[in-house]
C-alpha positions in Angstrom: 41.9 159.4 53.0 38.4 160.9 53.4 37.4 161.9 57.0 34.5 159.4 57.0 36.8 156.5 56.0 39.4 157.5 58.5 36.8 157.6 61.3 35.5 154.2 60.4 39.0 152.7 60.3 39.9 154.2 63.7 36.6 152.9 65.2 37.3 149.4 63.7 40.9 149.4 65.1 39.6 150.5 68.5 37.0 147.7 68.5 39.6 145.2 67.5 41.8 146.4 70.3 39.0 146.2 72.8 38.1 142.7 71.7 41.7 141.6 72.0 41.9 143.1 75.5 38.7 141.3 76.5 40.1 138.0 75.3 43.7 138.3 76.4 43.9 140.5 79.5 43.2 138.5 82.7 40.7 139.7 85.3 40.8 138.9 89.0 37.9 136.4 89.2 37.5 132.7 90.0 34.8 130.3 88.9 32.8 127.6 90.6 30.7 124.9 88.9 28.8 121.8 90.0 31.1 119.0 91.2 30.6 115.3 91.6 28.3 113.9 94.3 29.1 110.9 96.4 26.6 108.5 98.0 27.6 108.2 101.6 25.8 104.8 101.6 27.6 103.6 98.5 31.0 103.3 96.8 33.4 106.1 95.9 34.9 104.5 92.9 34.5 101.8 90.2 36.5 99.4 92.5 33.6 99.5 94.9 35.5 101.2 97.8 32.8 102.3 100.3 32.6 106.0 101.1 32.0 105.0 104.7 33.3 101.7 106.1 32.6 100.5 109.7 34.4 97.6 111.5 33.9 96.3 115.0 30.2 97.0 115.2 27.1 95.5 113.6 26.0 97.3 110.4 22.8 97.0 108.5 21.8 97.0 104.8 20.8 100.3 103.3 18.9 101.4 100.2 18.3 104.7 98.5 20.9 107.5 98.5 22.3 110.0 100.9 24.6 112.0 98.6 27.0 114.7 99.7 27.7 117.3 97.1 30.8 119.1 95.9 31.8 122.2 93.9 34.6 122.4 91.4 36.8 125.5 91.8 39.3 127.0 89.5 42.9 127.0 90.8 44.7 130.0 92.4 46.7 130.5 89.3 43.7 130.5 87.0 43.4 133.9 85.2 40.2 134.1 83.2 39.7 136.7 80.4 36.9 139.2 80.6 35.0 137.2 77.9 35.1 134.0 79.9 33.9 135.9 83.0 31.0 137.5 81.1 30.0 134.1 79.7 30.1 132.7 83.3 27.8 135.4 84.5 25.3 134.5 81.8 25.3 130.8 82.7 23.3 129.3 85.6 25.7 126.5 86.2 28.8 128.7 86.7 29.3 131.0 89.7 31.8 133.9 89.2 33.3 135.3 92.4 36.2 137.7 93.1 39.5 135.8 93.2 40.2 136.9 96.8 37.0 135.3 98.0 38.5 131.8 97.4 42.2 132.7 97.8 42.8 135.5 100.2 45.7 137.8 99.3 48.9 136.1 100.2 47.5 132.6 100.4 48.9 130.1 98.0 46.9 127.3 96.4 48.8 124.8 98.5 47.9 126.6 101.7 44.3 126.7 100.6 44.3 123.0 99.9 45.9 122.3 103.3 43.2 124.4 105.0 40.5 122.5 103.1 42.0 119.2 104.0 42.1 120.1 107.7 38.5 121.3 107.6 37.5 118.0 105.9 39.3 115.9 108.6 37.6 118.0 111.3 34.2 117.5 109.7 34.7 113.8 109.6 35.5 113.8 113.4 32.4 115.9 114.1 30.2 113.7 111.9 31.3 110.5 113.8 30.8 112.3 117.2 27.4 113.6 116.3 26.3 110.2 114.9 27.4 108.2 117.9 26.0 110.7 120.3 22.6 110.5 118.6 22.8 106.7 118.9 23.8 106.8 122.6 27.2 105.2 121.9 29.9 106.3 124.4 32.8 108.3 123.0 36.2 108.7 124.6 38.9 111.4 124.3 42.5 111.4 123.2 45.4 113.8 122.6 46.2 114.4 119.0 48.7 116.4 117.0 46.9 119.2 115.3 49.9 120.5 113.3 53.6 120.2 113.0 55.6 123.4 112.4 57.9 123.3 109.4 61.6 123.4 110.1 61.2 122.4 113.8 62.7 119.3 115.4 59.4 117.4 115.0 59.1 118.1 111.3 59.2 114.8 109.4 59.1 112.7 112.6 55.6 113.5 113.9 52.5 114.2 111.8 49.2 115.9 112.1 46.6 113.4 113.3 49.0 111.2 115.3 47.7 110.3 118.7 50.1 111.0 121.6 49.9 108.1 124.1 52.8 109.1 126.3 55.7 111.4 126.7 58.9 110.0 128.2 56.8 107.0 129.4 54.2 109.2 131.2 50.7 108.6 129.9 48.9 111.8 128.7 45.2 112.3 128.8 45.1 116.1 128.3 47.0 118.2 125.7 48.3 120.6 128.3 50.4 117.7 129.7 52.4 117.5 126.5 53.9 121.0 126.8 54.6 120.5 130.5 56.5 117.3 129.9 58.5 118.7 127.0 59.6 121.8 128.8 60.9 119.8 131.7 63.8 119.2 129.3 66.6 121.6 128.5 67.0 122.6 124.8 69.2 120.0 123.1 67.9 117.1 125.2 66.0 114.1 123.9 62.3 113.6 124.5 60.5 110.4 123.6 57.0 110.3 122.3 54.8 107.2 122.2 52.4 107.7 119.4 49.8 105.9 117.3 50.3 107.1 113.7 47.3 109.0 112.1 46.8 106.1 109.6 46.2 103.5 112.4 43.2 102.8 114.6 44.1 105.0 117.6 41.3 103.6 119.8 42.2 99.9 119.2 45.8 99.9 118.0 47.0 96.5 116.8 50.3 95.1 118.2 53.1 97.1 116.7 50.9 100.1 115.8 52.3 102.2 118.7 55.8 103.5 118.0 58.4 105.5 120.0 59.8 108.6 118.4 62.8 110.3 119.8 63.2 114.0 119.1 66.1 116.3 120.1 64.5 119.5 121.4 65.2 122.9 120.1 65.1 126.2 121.8 62.0 128.5 121.7 63.0 132.0 120.5 60.2 133.5 122.6 60.7 131.7 125.9 64.1 130.0 125.7 62.5 126.7 126.8 62.7 123.4 125.1 60.7 123.1 121.9 59.7 120.3 119.5 57.4 122.2 117.2 53.9 120.6 117.5 50.5 121.9 118.2 48.2 119.5 120.1 44.4 119.3 120.6 41.9 117.1 122.3 40.2 114.7 119.9 37.6 112.0 120.2 38.2 108.2 120.4 35.6 105.8 119.2 34.8 102.3 120.4 35.0 100.9 116.9 36.5 101.9 113.5 34.7 104.3 111.2 36.6 105.2 108.0 35.6 107.9 105.6 37.8 107.3 102.6 37.1 110.0 100.1 40.1 111.5 98.3 40.5 114.9 96.6 37.6 116.4 98.6 38.1 119.3 101.0 36.2 121.6 103.3 33.7 121.0 106.1 30.4 121.0 104.1 29.9 117.2 103.9 29.5 116.9 107.7 25.7 116.5 107.8 25.6 113.8 105.1 28.5 111.9 106.6 26.6 111.9 109.9 23.4 110.5 108.3 25.4 107.9 106.4 27.0 106.6 109.6 23.6 106.5 111.4 22.0 104.7 108.5 24.7 102.0 108.5 24.5 101.5 112.2 20.7 101.2 112.6 18.2 98.7 111.3 15.9 101.5 110.2 16.3 102.3 106.5 16.6 106.0 106.8 15.8 107.0 103.2 13.1 104.4 102.5 14.7 104.0 99.1 14.5 107.7 98.2 17.3 109.7 96.6 18.3 112.3 99.1 21.2 114.7 98.8 22.4 117.6 100.9 25.1 119.7 102.4 25.9 121.5 105.6 28.6 121.6 108.3 27.9 119.8 111.6 29.3 120.2 115.0 29.7 117.6 117.8 26.2 118.5 119.1 24.5 118.0 115.8 24.0 121.7 114.8 24.0 122.2 111.1 25.8 125.3 109.6 25.8 127.1 106.3 28.3 126.5 103.4 29.5 128.2 100.3 28.6 127.5 96.7 25.0 126.4 97.5 23.7 127.3 94.0 26.2 125.0 92.4 25.5 122.2 94.8 21.7 122.1 94.2 22.5 121.7 90.5 25.0 118.9 91.2 22.4 117.1 93.3 19.6 117.4 90.6 22.0 116.3 87.9 22.8 113.2 90.0 19.1 112.4 90.3 18.2 113.7 93.8 14.6 114.5 94.6 15.2 116.0 98.0 18.0 118.3 99.1 18.9 119.0 102.8 19.7 122.7 102.9 21.1 124.6 105.9 18.6 127.2 106.9 21.0 130.1 106.4 21.5 129.0 102.8 17.8 128.6 102.0 17.2 132.1 100.6 20.1 131.8 98.1 19.3 128.2 97.2 15.7 129.0 96.5 16.4 131.7 94.0 17.0 129.2 91.1 16.1 125.7 92.3 16.3 123.1 89.6 13.0 121.6 88.5 12.1 118.4 90.4 14.3 119.1 93.4 12.7 119.8 96.8 14.8 121.9 99.2 14.3 120.9 102.8 15.4 123.3 105.5 17.5 121.9 108.4 19.0 123.5 111.5 20.0 120.4 113.3 20.7 116.7 112.8 17.3 116.0 114.5 15.6 118.1 111.7 17.2 115.9 109.1 16.2 112.7 110.8 12.7 114.0 111.2 12.5 114.9 107.5 13.8 111.4 106.5 11.0 109.9 108.6 8.5 112.0 106.7 10.0 111.0 103.4 9.8 107.3 104.4 6.2 107.8 105.3 5.4 109.6 102.1 4.4 112.8 104.0 6.1 115.2 101.6 3.6 117.9 102.4 4.8 117.9 106.0 8.4 118.7 105.0 10.0 122.0 106.1 10.7 123.5 102.7 13.1 126.3 102.1 11.7 129.7 100.9 13.3 132.6 99.2 12.4 135.0 102.0 
């Protein structure tokens, strides 16, 4: 075979091998894309189930939209090829990130989902607290189970989110009391918890909602004292029922929009004035708004849904402003009061007064 032909054949075979490698060999990346948005003033499904439902307090009609945004994320076991990663890099509606950014080494997809679920539950609690505080509605406190340790005596008997009313008949008002009352027992003795399960109204339990759960204590390998295997925390109790019923959504980033949705339903003022507003951002009990991940995908999701205004945490403004979809106005917010002020300006048609994001 002539040298020229042999060289061309070798080059062709090498190219084929490289193409096969690019298509078949997985690379350690994950991908994010725009997810669905949910109107916190509206329904979450075709059956008309409200995203936010309130019972025991007067509510008011609402118009317009206050949409929370989501991001779709590839699973922990997803192994993209180099070709799919390069294609993702070239698209503006796909964000390619190192796999460990979403799933730290050693963390399973189930563990990640559990963490996201806990953050989502916490964001709902903070949203309720921030909303009612803004409206001057008093909030109480309660002792909740934060987590149940697998394989311990409480596993399968108590659950995260249960409210602890009493231990051995002694009412508890602080989470430190729980450990004190449990360790009065010797390992192997029974301890009786009076609880309101996490799926009941803990503030206003109906007859029969409270239940007594008897647990035989184990022995702590560290201290030798009695152990049941729960972690407790102080939670908030509310004077009426506020349910946020979304499924298959995780993380803390919907906090701001949940807060605004609750306020809109509880006040006669129509917050949006009929406008289509979307947004994102964590929120704490005091109404401070924090940054989130995946902001570039969330602005696309908002615009695709029809939003004209997008509440953006100030720390996300620079990234969000790099490639803002046409027709979407990014509004910078640091606090709940910033968002409420902006909604007032939107209602009044004072768009020029809005605090816009900038790329700097």
